[in-house]
Backbone as XML, in Angstrom:
<?xml version="1.0"?>
<chain id="A" units="angstrom">
  <residue number="1" name="UNK">
    <atom name="N" x="-15.611" y="14.136" z="-46.853"/>
    <atom name="CA" x="-16.045" y="12.631" z="-45.371"/>
    <atom name="C" x="-16.887" y="12.831" z="-45.297"/>
  </residue>
  <residue number="2" name="UNK">
    <atom name="N" x="-16.284" y="12.236" z="-43.968"/>
    <atom name="CA" x="-17.703" y="12.479" z="-42.904"/>
    <atom name="C" x="-17.391" y="12.751" z="-41.320"/>
  </residue>
  <residue number="3" name="UNK">
    <atom name="N" x="-18.467" y="13.332" z="-40.658"/>
    <atom name="CA" x="-17.595" y="14.314" z="-39.229"/>
    <atom name="C" x="-18.384" y="13.095" z="-38.712"/>
  </residue>
  <residue number="4" name="UNK">
    <atom name="N" x="-19.001" y="11.643" z="-38.463"/>
    <atom name="CA" x="-19.085" y="10.874" z="-37.901"/>
    <atom name="C" x="-18.185" y="10.302" z="-37.121"/>
  </residue>
  <residue number="5" name="UNK">
    <atom name="N" x="-18.662" y="10.038" z="-35.515"/>
    <atom name="CA" x="-17.278" y="9.820" z="-34.628"/>
    <atom name="C" x="-16.957" y="8.245" z="-35.215"/>
  </residue>
  <residue number="6" name="UNK">
    <atom name="N" x="-18.062" y="7.331" z="-35.740"/>
    <atom name="CA" x="-17.149" y="6.098" z="-36.622"/>
    <atom name="C" x="-15.831" y="6.634" z="-36.957"/>
  </residue>
  <residue number="7" name="UNK">
    <atom name="N" x="-15.883" y="7.642" z="-37.904"/>
    <atom name="CA" x="-14.264" y="7.534" z="-37.971"/>
    <atom name="C" x="-13.473" y="8.654" z="-37.478"/>
  </residue>
  <residue number="8" name="UNK">
    <atom name="N" x="-13.575" y="8.832" z="-36.855"/>
    <atom name="CA" x="-12.927" y="9.443" z="-35.818"/>
    <atom name="C" x="-11.321" y="9.500" z="-36.219"/>
  </residue>
  <residue number="9" name="UNK">
    <atom name="N" x="-10.763" y="8.040" z="-35.937"/>
    <atom name="CA" x="-9.224" y="7.626" z="-35.893"/>
    <atom name="C" x="-8.953" y="7.700" z="-36.694"/>
  </residue>
  <residue number="10" name="UNK">
    <atom name="N" x="-9.364" y="8.079" z="-38.502"/>
    <atom name="CA" x="-8.972" y="7.829" z="-39.869"/>
    <atom name="C" x="-8.854" y="9.103" z="-39.977"/>
  </residue>
  <residue number="11" name="UNK">
    <atom name="N" x="-9.813" y="10.027" z="-40.525"/>
    <atom name="CA" x="-10.258" y="11.023" z="-41.012"/>
    <atom name="C" x="-10.474" y="12.766" z="-40.449"/>
  </residue>
  <residue number="12" name="UNK">
    <atom name="N" x="-9.006" y="12.553" z="-40.541"/>
    <atom name="CA" x="-9.255" y="13.787" z="-40.089"/>
    <atom name="C" x="-8.707" y="14.927" z="-41.332"/>
  </residue>
  <residue number="13" name="UNK">
    <atom name="N" x="-10.273" y="14.917" z="-41.882"/>
    <atom name="CA" x="-10.028" y="15.339" z="-43.173"/>
    <atom name="C" x="-9.056" y="16.017" z="-44.501"/>
  </residue>
  <residue number="14" name="UNK">
    <atom name="N" x="-9.343" y="17.820" z="-43.699"/>
    <atom name="CA" x="-7.997" y="18.537" z="-44.023"/>
    <atom name="C" x="-6.515" y="18.056" z="-43.704"/>
  </residue>
  <residue number="15" name="UNK">
    <atom name="N" x="-6.658" y="17.503" z="-42.665"/>
    <atom name="CA" x="-4.802" y="16.876" z="-42.540"/>
    <atom name="C" x="-5.080" y="15.642" z="-43.682"/>
  </residue>
  <residue number="16" name="UNK">
    <atom name="N" x="-5.808" y="14.844" z="-43.906"/>
    <atom name="CA" x="-4.983" y="13.289" z="-44.618"/>
    <atom name="C" x="-5.216" y="14.250" z="-46.018"/>
  </residue>
  <residue number="17" name="UNK">
    <atom name="N" x="-6.227" y="14.963" z="-46.365"/>
    <atom name="CA" x="-6.138" y="15.024" z="-47.870"/>
    <atom name="C" x="-5.968" y="15.989" z="-48.858"/>
  </residue>
  <residue number="18" name="UNK">
    <atom name="N" x="-5.633" y="17.351" z="-47.559"/>
    <atom name="CA" x="-4.291" y="18.518" z="-47.656"/>
    <atom name="C" x="-4.829" y="18.933" z="-49.636"/>
  </residue>
  <residue number="19" name="UNK">
    <atom name="N" x="-3.770" y="19.237" z="-50.250"/>
    <atom name="CA" x="-4.180" y="19.333" z="-51.526"/>
    <atom name="C" x="-5.280" y="19.175" z="-52.205"/>
  </residue>
  <residue number="20" name="UNK">
    <atom name="N" x="-5.739" y="17.626" z="-51.750"/>
    <atom name="CA" x="-6.347" y="16.852" z="-52.804"/>
    <atom name="C" x="-8.175" y="17.253" z="-52.631"/>
  </residue>
  <residue number="21" name="UNK">
    <atom name="N" x="-8.587" y="18.159" z="-51.509"/>
    <atom name="CA" x="-9.117" y="18.100" z="-51.250"/>
    <atom name="C" x="-10.178" y="18.993" z="-52.537"/>
  </residue>
  <residue number="22" name="UNK">
    <atom name="N" x="-9.975" y="20.024" z="-52.803"/>
    <atom name="CA" x="-10.580" y="20.778" z="-54.364"/>
    <atom name="C" x="-10.760" y="19.401" z="-55.447"/>
  </residue>
  <residue number="23" name="UNK">
    <atom name="N" x="-10.018" y="18.627" z="-55.397"/>
    <atom name="CA" x="-9.589" y="17.653" z="-56.943"/>
    <atom name="C" x="-10.913" y="16.461" z="-56.547"/>
  </residue>
  <residue number="24" name="UNK">
    <atom name="N" x="-11.030" y="16.193" z="-55.712"/>
    <atom name="CA" x="-11.849" y="15.401" z="-54.948"/>
    <atom name="C" x="-13.185" y="15.597" z="-54.729"/>
  </residue>
  <residue number="25" name="UNK">
    <atom name="N" x="-13.184" y="16.981" z="-54.213"/>
    <atom name="CA" x="-14.877" y="18.013" z="-54.387"/>
    <atom name="C" x="-15.257" y="17.854" z="-55.745"/>
  </residue>
  <residue number="26" name="UNK">
    <atom name="N" x="-15.079" y="18.237" z="-56.584"/>
    <atom name="CA" x="-14.435" y="18.832" z="-58.477"/>
    <atom name="C" x="-14.786" y="16.684" z="-58.681"/>
  </residue>
  <residue number="27" name="UNK">
    <atom name="N" x="-14.526" y="16.058" z="-58.384"/>
    <atom name="CA" x="-14.788" y="14.830" z="-59.060"/>
    <atom name="C" x="-15.868" y="14.387" z="-58.681"/>
  </residue>
  <residue number="28" name="UNK">
    <atom name="N" x="-16.226" y="14.975" z="-57.389"/>
    <atom name="CA" x="-17.584" y="13.922" z="-56.536"/>
    <atom name="C" x="-19.117" y="14.788" z="-57.777"/>
  </residue>
  <residue number="29" name="UNK">
    <atom name="N" x="-18.533" y="16.383" z="-57.392"/>
    <atom name="CA" x="-19.634" y="16.854" z="-57.827"/>
    <atom name="C" x="-20.211" y="17.432" z="-59.430"/>
  </residue>
  <residue number="30" name="UNK">
    <atom name="N" x="-18.648" y="16.518" z="-60.617"/>
    <atom name="CA" x="-19.143" y="16.916" z="-61.490"/>
    <atom name="C" x="-18.985" y="15.413" z="-62.243"/>
  </residue>
  <residue number="31" name="UNK">
    <atom name="N" x="-19.354" y="14.803" z="-61.181"/>
    <atom name="CA" x="-19.707" y="12.782" z="-61.429"/>
    <atom name="C" x="-18.205" y="12.254" z="-62.554"/>
  </residue>
  <residue number="32" name="UNK">
    <atom name="N" x="-17.367" y="12.893" z="-62.359"/>
    <atom name="CA" x="-16.377" y="12.404" z="-62.681"/>
    <atom name="C" x="-15.201" y="12.017" z="-62.166"/>
  </residue>
  <residue number="33" name="UNK">
    <atom name="N" x="-14.680" y="10.804" z="-62.158"/>
    <atom name="CA" x="-13.805" y="9.801" z="-61.412"/>
    <atom name="C" x="-12.986" y="9.944" z="-61.575"/>
  </residue>
  <residue number="34" name="UNK">
    <atom name="N" x="-12.419" y="10.751" z="-63.148"/>
    <atom name="CA" x="-10.814" y="10.567" z="-62.887"/>
    <atom name="C" x="-9.980" y="9.485" z="-63.885"/>
  </residue>
  <residue number="35" name="UNK">
    <atom name="N" x="-8.711" y="9.614" z="-63.562"/>
    <atom name="CA" x="-7.898" y="9.083" z="-64.054"/>
    <atom name="C" x="-7.857" y="7.537" z="-63.242"/>
  </residue>
  <residue number="36" name="UNK">
    <atom name="N" x="-7.549" y="5.987" z="-64.048"/>
    <atom name="CA" x="-7.739" y="5.021" z="-63.574"/>
    <atom name="C" x="-7.182" y="4.894" z="-62.169"/>
  </residue>
  <residue number="37" name="UNK">
    <atom name="N" x="-5.882" y="5.922" z="-61.882"/>
    <atom name="CA" x="-5.150" y="5.559" z="-61.049"/>
    <atom name="C" x="-5.044" y="6.796" z="-60.005"/>
  </residue>
  <residue number="38" name="UNK">
    <atom name="N" x="-5.841" y="7.473" z="-60.270"/>
    <atom name="CA" x="-6.005" y="8.654" z="-59.484"/>
    <atom name="C" x="-7.264" y="8.475" z="-57.800"/>
  </residue>
  <residue number="39" name="UNK">
    <atom name="N" x="-6.146" y="8.102" z="-56.476"/>
    <atom name="CA" x="-7.543" y="8.058" z="-55.366"/>
    <atom name="C" x="-7.552" y="6.664" z="-55.723"/>
  </residue>
  <residue number="40" name="UNK">
    <atom name="N" x="-6.555" y="5.614" z="-56.294"/>
    <atom name="CA" x="-7.656" y="4.632" z="-56.671"/>
    <atom name="C" x="-9.095" y="3.470" z="-55.073"/>
  </residue>
  <residue number="41" name="UNK">
    <atom name="N" x="-9.293" y="3.031" z="-55.338"/>
    <atom name="CA" x="-9.854" y="2.246" z="-54.294"/>
    <atom name="C" x="-9.992" y="0.575" z="-55.055"/>
  </residue>
  <residue number="42" name="UNK">
    <atom name="N" x="-9.407" y="-0.440" z="-53.052"/>
    <atom name="CA" x="-9.406" y="-1.809" z="-53.572"/>
    <atom name="C" x="-10.454" y="-2.200" z="-53.017"/>
  </residue>
  <residue number="43" name="UNK">
    <atom name="N" x="-10.888" y="-3.615" z="-53.075"/>
    <atom name="CA" x="-12.082" y="-4.239" z="-52.866"/>
    <atom name="C" x="-11.688" y="-5.271" z="-52.692"/>
  </residue>
  <residue number="44" name="UNK">
    <atom name="N" x="-11.421" y="-6.346" z="-51.282"/>
    <atom name="CA" x="-11.471" y="-7.195" z="-51.099"/>
    <atom name="C" x="-12.518" y="-8.026" z="-49.814"/>
  </residue>
  <residue number="45" name="UNK">
    <atom name="N" x="-12.103" y="-9.643" z="-50.333"/>
    <atom name="CA" x="-13.132" y="-10.198" z="-49.384"/>
    <atom name="C" x="-12.929" y="-11.266" z="-48.532"/>
  </residue>
  <residue number="46" name="UNK">
    <atom name="N" x="-12.970" y="-11.601" z="-47.398"/>
    <atom name="CA" x="-12.898" y="-12.697" z="-47.144"/>
    <atom name="C" x="-14.258" y="-13.974" z="-46.501"/>
  </residue>
  <residue number="47" name="UNK">
    <atom name="N" x="-15.205" y="-13.075" z="-47.382"/>
    <atom name="CA" x="-16.573" y="-14.733" z="-47.382"/>
    <atom name="C" x="-16.553" y="-16.321" z="-47.432"/>
  </residue>
  <residue number="48" name="UNK">
    <atom name="N" x="-15.185" y="-16.259" z="-48.184"/>
    <atom name="CA" x="-15.970" y="-17.446" z="-48.518"/>
    <atom name="C" x="-14.985" y="-18.259" z="-47.701"/>
  </residue>
  <residue number="49" name="UNK">
    <atom name="N" x="-13.946" y="-17.827" z="-46.724"/>
    <atom name="CA" x="-13.571" y="-18.338" z="-45.184"/>
    <atom name="C" x="-14.927" y="-18.488" z="-44.476"/>
  </residue>
  <residue number="50" name="UNK">
    <atom name="N" x="-15.368" y="-19.257" z="-44.425"/>
    <atom name="CA" x="-16.659" y="-19.369" z="-43.088"/>
    <atom name="C" x="-16.242" y="-19.724" z="-41.975"/>
  </residue>
  <residue number="51" name="UNK">
    <atom name="N" x="-14.696" y="-19.789" z="-41.969"/>
    <atom name="CA" x="-14.565" y="-19.710" z="-40.104"/>
    <atom name="C" x="-14.173" y="-18.032" z="-39.555"/>
  </residue>
  <residue number="52" name="UNK">
    <atom name="N" x="-14.642" y="-16.968" z="-41.009"/>
    <atom name="CA" x="-14.808" y="-15.518" z="-40.211"/>
    <atom name="C" x="-16.071" y="-14.991" z="-40.600"/>
  </residue>
  <residue number="53" name="UNK">
    <atom name="N" x="-16.373" y="-14.364" z="-38.986"/>
    <atom name="CA" x="-17.716" y="-13.657" z="-38.998"/>
    <atom name="C" x="-17.675" y="-12.633" z="-40.143"/>
  </residue>
  <residue number="54" name="UNK">
    <atom name="N" x="-18.773" y="-13.149" z="-41.038"/>
    <atom name="CA" x="-19.216" y="-12.070" z="-42.154"/>
    <atom name="C" x="-19.656" y="-10.918" z="-41.320"/>
  </residue>
  <residue number="55" name="UNK">
    <atom name="N" x="-20.219" y="-10.782" z="-41.060"/>
    <atom name="CA" x="-20.711" y="-9.445" z="-39.883"/>
    <atom name="C" x="-20.157" y="-8.171" z="-39.238"/>
  </residue>
  <residue number="56" name="UNK">
    <atom name="N" x="-18.879" y="-8.693" z="-39.575"/>
    <atom name="CA" x="-17.835" y="-7.599" z="-38.514"/>
    <atom name="C" x="-17.704" y="-6.258" z="-38.891"/>
  </residue>
  <residue number="57" name="UNK">
    <atom name="N" x="-17.463" y="-5.231" z="-38.594"/>
    <atom name="CA" x="-17.328" y="-3.569" z="-38.636"/>
    <atom name="C" x="-16.668" y="-3.548" z="-38.266"/>
  </residue>
  <residue number="58" name="UNK">
    <atom name="N" x="-15.455" y="-3.387" z="-38.865"/>
    <atom name="CA" x="-14.547" y="-1.985" z="-38.471"/>
    <atom name="C" x="-13.771" y="-1.124" z="-38.266"/>
  </residue>
  <residue number="59" name="UNK">
    <atom name="N" x="-13.810" y="0.040" z="-37.303"/>
    <atom name="CA" x="-13.253" y="1.175" z="-37.271"/>
    <atom name="C" x="-12.568" y="1.324" z="-38.682"/>
  </residue>
  <residue number="60" name="UNK">
    <atom name="N" x="-12.612" y="2.358" z="-39.496"/>
    <atom name="CA" x="-11.741" y="3.068" z="-40.528"/>
    <atom name="C" x="-10.180" y="3.105" z="-39.726"/>
  </residue>
  <residue number="61" name="UNK">
    <atom name="N" x="-8.950" y="2.613" z="-40.363"/>
    <atom name="CA" x="-7.781" y="3.306" z="-39.706"/>
    <atom name="C" x="-6.500" y="4.036" z="-41.534"/>
  </residue>
  <residue number="62" name="UNK">
    <atom name="N" x="-6.018" y="5.056" z="-40.551"/>
    <atom name="CA" x="-5.207" y="5.698" z="-41.589"/>
    <atom name="C" x="-3.587" y="4.890" z="-41.225"/>
  </residue>
  <residue number="63" name="UNK">
    <atom name="N" x="-3.187" y="4.275" z="-42.347"/>
    <atom name="CA" x="-1.978" y="4.164" z="-42.495"/>
    <atom name="C" x="-1.529" y="4.578" z="-43.567"/>
  </residue>
  <residue number="64" name="UNK">
    <atom name="N" x="-0.140" y="5.365" z="-42.954"/>
    <atom name="CA" x="1.231" y="6.582" z="-43.495"/>
    <atom name="C" x="2.483" y="5.557" z="-44.096"/>
  </residue>
  <residue number="65" name="UNK">
    <atom name="N" x="2.614" y="5.959" z="-45.166"/>
    <atom name="CA" x="3.568" y="4.937" z="-45.858"/>
    <atom name="C" x="4.330" y="6.618" z="-46.944"/>
  </residue>
  <residue number="66" name="UNK">
    <atom name="N" x="5.976" y="5.623" z="-47.505"/>
    <atom name="CA" x="6.528" y="6.766" z="-47.837"/>
    <atom name="C" x="5.422" y="6.961" z="-49.425"/>
  </residue>
  <residue number="67" name="UNK">
    <atom name="N" x="4.915" y="6.079" z="-49.822"/>
    <atom name="CA" x="4.433" y="5.918" z="-50.643"/>
    <atom name="C" x="3.309" y="6.795" z="-51.093"/>
  </residue>
  <residue number="68" name="UNK">
    <atom name="N" x="2.213" y="7.337" z="-49.865"/>
    <atom name="CA" x="1.544" y="7.926" z="-49.359"/>
    <atom name="C" x="0.678" y="7.529" z="-48.359"/>
  </residue>
  <residue number="69" name="UNK">
    <atom name="N" x="-0.884" y="8.055" z="-48.340"/>
    <atom name="CA" x="-1.912" y="7.813" z="-47.064"/>
    <atom name="C" x="-3.006" y="6.577" z="-47.690"/>
  </residue>
  <residue number="70" name="UNK">
    <atom name="N" x="-3.417" y="5.553" z="-47.024"/>
    <atom name="CA" x="-4.611" y="4.307" z="-47.361"/>
    <atom name="C" x="-5.532" y="4.299" z="-46.158"/>
  </residue>
  <residue number="71" name="UNK">
    <atom name="N" x="-6.221" y="4.200" z="-46.295"/>
    <atom name="CA" x="-7.523" y="4.715" z="-45.650"/>
    <atom name="C" x="-8.550" y="3.248" z="-45.690"/>
  </residue>
  <residue number="72" name="UNK">
    <atom name="N" x="-8.425" y="2.380" z="-44.515"/>
    <atom name="CA" x="-8.633" y="0.990" z="-44.708"/>
    <atom name="C" x="-10.243" y="0.784" z="-43.636"/>
  </residue>
  <residue number="73" name="UNK">
    <atom name="N" x="-11.145" y="-0.038" z="-44.451"/>
    <atom name="CA" x="-12.306" y="-0.023" z="-43.156"/>
    <atom name="C" x="-12.853" y="-1.731" z="-43.640"/>
  </residue>
  <residue number="74" name="UNK">
    <atom name="N" x="-13.085" y="-2.423" z="-42.984"/>
    <atom name="CA" x="-13.876" y="-3.443" z="-43.012"/>
    <atom name="C" x="-15.397" y="-3.166" z="-42.343"/>
  </residue>
  <residue number="75" name="UNK">
    <atom name="N" x="-16.411" y="-3.963" z="-43.361"/>
    <atom name="CA" x="-17.495" y="-3.921" z="-43.375"/>
    <atom name="C" x="-18.134" y="-5.269" z="-43.493"/>
  </residue>
  <residue number="76" name="UNK">
    <atom name="N" x="-18.741" y="-5.989" z="-43.290"/>
    <atom name="CA" x="-19.509" y="-6.904" z="-43.435"/>
    <atom name="C" x="-18.411" y="-8.158" z="-44.420"/>
  </residue>
  <residue number="77" name="UNK">
    <atom name="N" x="-16.986" y="-8.238" z="-44.078"/>
    <atom name="CA" x="-17.132" y="-9.347" z="-45.179"/>
    <atom name="C" x="-16.192" y="-8.773" z="-45.906"/>
  </residue>
  <residue number="78" name="UNK">
    <atom name="N" x="-16.145" y="-7.231" z="-46.198"/>
    <atom name="CA" x="-15.894" y="-7.200" z="-46.849"/>
    <atom name="C" x="-14.662" y="-5.937" z="-46.820"/>
  </residue>
  <residue number="79" name="UNK">
    <atom name="N" x="-13.544" y="-5.814" z="-47.332"/>
    <atom name="CA" x="-12.072" y="-4.505" z="-47.108"/>
    <atom name="C" x="-12.261" y="-3.214" z="-47.990"/>
  </residue>
  <residue number="80" name="UNK">
    <atom name="N" x="-12.303" y="-2.268" z="-47.705"/>
    <atom name="CA" x="-12.263" y="-1.503" z="-48.651"/>
    <atom name="C" x="-11.273" y="-0.869" z="-48.100"/>
  </residue>
  <residue number="81" name="UNK">
    <atom name="N" x="-9.996" y="-0.473" z="-49.246"/>
    <atom name="CA" x="-9.235" y="0.455" z="-48.914"/>
    <atom name="C" x="-9.300" y="1.992" z="-50.009"/>
  </residue>
  <residue number="82" name="UNK">
    <atom name="N" x="-8.956" y="2.589" z="-49.349"/>
    <atom name="CA" x="-8.823" y="4.027" z="-49.902"/>
    <atom name="C" x="-7.527" y="4.169" z="-49.973"/>
  </residue>
  <residue number="83" name="UNK">
    <atom name="N" x="-7.085" y="4.385" z="-51.120"/>
    <atom name="CA" x="-5.567" y="4.943" z="-51.937"/>
    <atom name="C" x="-5.418" y="6.521" z="-51.917"/>
  </residue>
  <residue number="84" name="UNK">
    <atom name="N" x="-5.402" y="7.747" z="-51.205"/>
    <atom name="CA" x="-4.974" y="9.235" z="-51.261"/>
    <atom name="C" x="-4.084" y="9.674" z="-51.685"/>
  </residue>
  <residue number="85" name="UNK">
    <atom name="N" x="-3.847" y="9.462" z="-53.382"/>
    <atom name="CA" x="-3.007" y="9.540" z="-53.868"/>
    <atom name="C" x="-3.479" y="9.926" z="-55.083"/>
  </residue>
  <residue number="86" name="UNK">
    <atom name="N" x="-2.945" y="10.670" z="-55.780"/>
    <atom name="CA" x="-3.333" y="10.819" z="-57.140"/>
    <atom name="C" x="-1.714" y="10.756" z="-57.921"/>
  </residue>
  <residue number="87" name="UNK">
    <atom name="N" x="-2.177" y="9.617" z="-59.040"/>
    <atom name="CA" x="-1.488" y="9.497" z="-60.505"/>
    <atom name="C" x="-1.219" y="8.084" z="-59.316"/>
  </residue>
  <residue number="88" name="UNK">
    <atom name="N" x="-1.379" y="7.410" z="-58.768"/>
    <atom name="CA" x="-0.832" y="6.162" z="-58.146"/>
    <atom name="C" x="0.034" y="5.581" z="-59.180"/>
  </residue>
  <residue number="89" name="UNK">
    <atom name="N" x="1.676" y="5.127" z="-59.227"/>
    <atom name="CA" x="1.835" y="4.923" z="-59.992"/>
    <atom name="C" x="2.525" y="3.183" z="-60.154"/>
  </residue>
  <residue number="90" name="UNK">
    <atom name="N" x="1.918" y="1.962" z="-59.020"/>
    <atom name="CA" x="1.951" y="0.973" z="-58.800"/>
    <atom name="C" x="0.852" y="0.613" z="-59.210"/>
  </residue>
  <residue number="91" name="UNK">
    <atom name="N" x="0.829" y="0.467" z="-60.536"/>
    <atom name="CA" x="-0.652" y="-0.490" z="-61.244"/>
    <atom name="C" x="-1.347" y="-1.288" z="-61.435"/>
  </residue>
  <residue number="92" name="UNK">
    <atom name="N" x="0.428" y="-2.323" z="-61.585"/>
    <atom name="CA" x="0.433" y="-3.607" z="-61.388"/>
    <atom name="C" x="-0.533" y="-4.329" z="-60.417"/>
  </residue>
  <residue number="93" name="UNK">
    <atom name="N" x="-0.299" y="-4.038" z="-59.500"/>
    <atom name="CA" x="-0.618" y="-4.077" z="-58.211"/>
    <atom name="C" x="-2.079" y="-4.111" z="-57.738"/>
  </residue>
  <residue number="94" name="UNK">
    <atom name="N" x="-2.965" y="-2.720" z="-58.549"/>
    <atom name="CA" x="-3.936" y="-2.261" z="-58.130"/>
    <atom name="C" x="-5.124" y="-3.109" z="-59.203"/>
  </residue>
  <residue number="95" name="UNK">
    <atom name="N" x="-4.357" y="-3.165" z="-60.417"/>
    <atom name="CA" x="-5.205" y="-2.736" z="-62.135"/>
    <atom name="C" x="-6.495" y="-3.906" z="-61.794"/>
  </residue>
  <residue number="96" name="UNK">
    <atom name="N" x="-5.809" y="-5.815" z="-61.214"/>
    <atom name="CA" x="-6.641" y="-5.695" z="-61.399"/>
    <atom name="C" x="-8.408" y="-5.791" z="-60.375"/>
  </residue>
  <residue number="97" name="UNK">
    <atom name="N" x="-8.345" y="-4.901" z="-59.175"/>
    <atom name="CA" x="-8.850" y="-4.925" z="-57.953"/>
    <atom name="C" x="-9.721" y="-3.508" z="-58.053"/>
  </residue>
  <residue number="98" name="UNK">
    <atom name="N" x="-8.940" y="-2.595" z="-58.809"/>
    <atom name="CA" x="-9.826" y="-1.130" z="-58.775"/>
    <atom name="C" x="-10.511" y="-1.078" z="-59.868"/>
  </residue>
  <residue number="99" name="UNK">
    <atom name="N" x="-11.622" y="-0.196" z="-59.582"/>
    <atom name="CA" x="-12.302" y="0.193" z="-60.680"/>
    <atom name="C" x="-11.754" y="0.848" z="-61.922"/>
  </residue>
  <residue number="100" name="UNK">
    <atom name="N" x="-12.611" y="0.152" z="-63.162"/>
    <atom name="CA" x="-11.772" y="0.660" z="-64.329"/>
    <atom name="C" x="-12.836" y="1.938" z="-64.865"/>
  </residue>
  <residue number="101" name="UNK">
    <atom name="N" x="-12.403" y="2.412" z="-65.928"/>
    <atom name="CA" x="-12.788" y="3.785" z="-66.813"/>
    <atom name="C" x="-14.443" y="3.435" z="-67.306"/>
  </residue>
  <residue number="102" name="UNK">
    <atom name="N" x="-14.325" y="1.879" z="-67.402"/>
    <atom name="CA" x="-15.633" y="1.368" z="-68.601"/>
    <atom name="C" x="-16.199" y="0.507" z="-66.684"/>
  </residue>
  <residue number="103" name="UNK">
    <atom name="N" x="-16.404" y="1.109" z="-65.943"/>
    <atom name="CA" x="-16.688" y="0.681" z="-64.992"/>
    <atom name="C" x="-16.897" y="-0.910" z="-64.244"/>
  </residue>
  <residue number="104" name="UNK">
    <atom name="N" x="-15.940" y="-1.529" z="-63.726"/>
    <atom name="CA" x="-15.408" y="-2.918" z="-64.037"/>
    <atom name="C" x="-14.707" y="-3.247" z="-62.691"/>
  </residue>
  <residue number="105" name="UNK">
    <atom name="N" x="-14.860" y="-3.421" z="-62.078"/>
    <atom name="CA" x="-13.541" y="-3.797" z="-60.507"/>
    <atom name="C" x="-13.370" y="-5.789" z="-60.390"/>
  </residue>
  <residue number="106" name="UNK">
    <atom name="N" x="-12.554" y="-6.277" z="-59.733"/>
    <atom name="CA" x="-12.773" y="-7.585" z="-59.369"/>
    <atom name="C" x="-12.668" y="-7.388" z="-57.794"/>
  </residue>
  <residue number="107" name="UNK">
    <atom name="N" x="-12.620" y="-8.035" z="-57.278"/>
    <atom name="CA" x="-12.380" y="-7.733" z="-55.834"/>
    <atom name="C" x="-11.667" y="-9.084" z="-54.973"/>
  </residue>
  <residue number="108" name="UNK">
    <atom name="N" x="-10.516" y="-8.654" z="-54.203"/>
    <atom name="CA" x="-9.611" y="-9.749" z="-54.417"/>
    <atom name="C" x="-10.507" y="-10.982" z="-53.380"/>
  </residue>
  <residue number="109" name="UNK">
    <atom name="N" x="-10.067" y="-12.201" z="-53.292"/>
    <atom name="CA" x="-10.709" y="-12.767" z="-52.522"/>
    <atom name="C" x="-9.042" y="-13.454" z="-51.153"/>
  </residue>
  <residue number="110" name="UNK">
    <atom name="N" x="-9.536" y="-13.278" z="-50.334"/>
    <atom name="CA" x="-8.233" y="-13.412" z="-49.529"/>
    <atom name="C" x="-8.282" y="-15.227" z="-49.125"/>
  </residue>
  <residue number="111" name="UNK">
    <atom name="N" x="-7.171" y="-15.747" z="-48.665"/>
    <atom name="CA" x="-6.846" y="-17.159" z="-49.627"/>
    <atom name="C" x="-7.455" y="-17.990" z="-48.293"/>
  </residue>
  <residue number="112" name="UNK">
    <atom name="N" x="-7.969" y="-18.732" z="-48.079"/>
    <atom name="CA" x="-8.399" y="-19.462" z="-46.898"/>
    <atom name="C" x="-7.683" y="-19.256" z="-45.769"/>
  </residue>
  <residue number="113" name="UNK">
    <atom name="N" x="-8.038" y="-19.170" z="-44.445"/>
    <atom name="CA" x="-6.829" y="-19.270" z="-43.357"/>
    <atom name="C" x="-6.267" y="-17.664" z="-43.068"/>
  </residue>
  <residue number="114" name="UNK">
    <atom name="N" x="-7.189" y="-17.388" z="-43.806"/>
    <atom name="CA" x="-5.899" y="-15.290" z="-43.680"/>
    <atom name="C" x="-6.755" y="-14.207" z="-43.636"/>
  </residue>
  <residue number="115" name="UNK">
    <atom name="N" x="-8.348" y="-14.724" z="-43.443"/>
    <atom name="CA" x="-8.818" y="-13.836" z="-43.506"/>
    <atom name="C" x="-8.751" y="-13.291" z="-42.080"/>
  </residue>
  <residue number="116" name="UNK">
    <atom name="N" x="-8.935" y="-14.556" z="-40.958"/>
    <atom name="CA" x="-8.479" y="-14.114" z="-40.282"/>
    <atom name="C" x="-7.607" y="-13.412" z="-39.253"/>
  </residue>
  <residue number="117" name="UNK">
    <atom name="N" x="-6.276" y="-13.914" z="-40.151"/>
    <atom name="CA" x="-4.797" y="-12.930" z="-39.310"/>
    <atom name="C" x="-5.061" y="-11.544" z="-39.949"/>
  </residue>
  <residue number="118" name="UNK">
    <atom name="N" x="-5.794" y="-11.367" z="-41.055"/>
    <atom name="CA" x="-5.950" y="-9.846" z="-41.462"/>
    <atom name="C" x="-6.978" y="-9.041" z="-40.229"/>
  </residue>
  <residue number="119" name="UNK">
    <atom name="N" x="-7.784" y="-9.728" z="-40.275"/>
    <atom name="CA" x="-8.561" y="-9.023" z="-38.937"/>
    <atom name="C" x="-7.464" y="-8.510" z="-37.767"/>
  </residue>
  <residue number="120" name="UNK">
    <atom name="N" x="-7.014" y="-9.951" z="-36.969"/>
    <atom name="CA" x="-6.170" y="-9.463" z="-35.961"/>
    <atom name="C" x="-5.091" y="-8.559" z="-36.383"/>
  </residue>
  <residue number="121" name="UNK">
    <atom name="N" x="-4.348" y="-7.915" z="-37.524"/>
    <atom name="CA" x="-3.605" y="-7.554" z="-37.544"/>
    <atom name="C" x="-4.569" y="-6.288" z="-37.626"/>
  </residue>
  <residue number="122" name="UNK">
    <atom name="N" x="-5.346" y="-6.119" z="-38.532"/>
    <atom name="CA" x="-5.989" y="-4.916" z="-38.042"/>
    <atom name="C" x="-6.985" y="-4.557" z="-37.264"/>
  </residue>
  <residue number="123" name="UNK">
    <atom name="N" x="-7.107" y="-5.092" z="-36.479"/>
    <atom name="CA" x="-6.972" y="-4.921" z="-34.446"/>
    <atom name="C" x="-6.666" y="-4.586" z="-33.720"/>
  </residue>
  <residue number="124" name="UNK">
    <atom name="N" x="-5.216" y="-5.020" z="-34.305"/>
    <atom name="CA" x="-3.871" y="-5.177" z="-33.656"/>
    <atom name="C" x="-3.837" y="-5.963" z="-32.296"/>
  </residue>
  <residue number="125" name="UNK">
    <atom name="N" x="-4.635" y="-6.833" z="-32.465"/>
    <atom name="CA" x="-4.294" y="-8.020" z="-31.304"/>
    <atom name="C" x="-3.429" y="-9.461" z="-32.151"/>
  </residue>
  <residue number="126" name="UNK">
    <atom name="N" x="-2.955" y="-9.913" z="-31.183"/>
    <atom name="CA" x="-1.588" y="-10.105" z="-31.098"/>
    <atom name="C" x="-2.344" y="-12.109" z="-30.831"/>
  </residue>
  <residue number="127" name="UNK">
    <atom name="N" x="-2.103" y="-13.037" z="-31.429"/>
    <atom name="CA" x="-2.301" y="-13.931" z="-30.701"/>
    <atom name="C" x="-1.952" y="-14.470" z="-29.676"/>
  </residue>
</chain>
């Protein structure tokens, strides 16, 4: 991961990755992305909604649920969600948007008007 100040709230690397550190390190060094459902990444965008700023950059946040850990960040109109989980089981939810072994992936577009809602929730700003 990164020691940059930008990631300070989301990435206490050892605490988040735990037993997955070596798995991820080997995947990177061996240039082997692993199985489709290992640590899936989902990409979304709100660029089609012209009312939402396309140049917004949001500091990464960590969300923990009973299903695992999700690291999310916003970068210039795109939302990247990294699932810190091996053998992610809810494939029907991620399949259209996660990278596949044949190097394809879809980008989910937020419905018009929901980009701002997402940013407000992401930044914990109440209307």
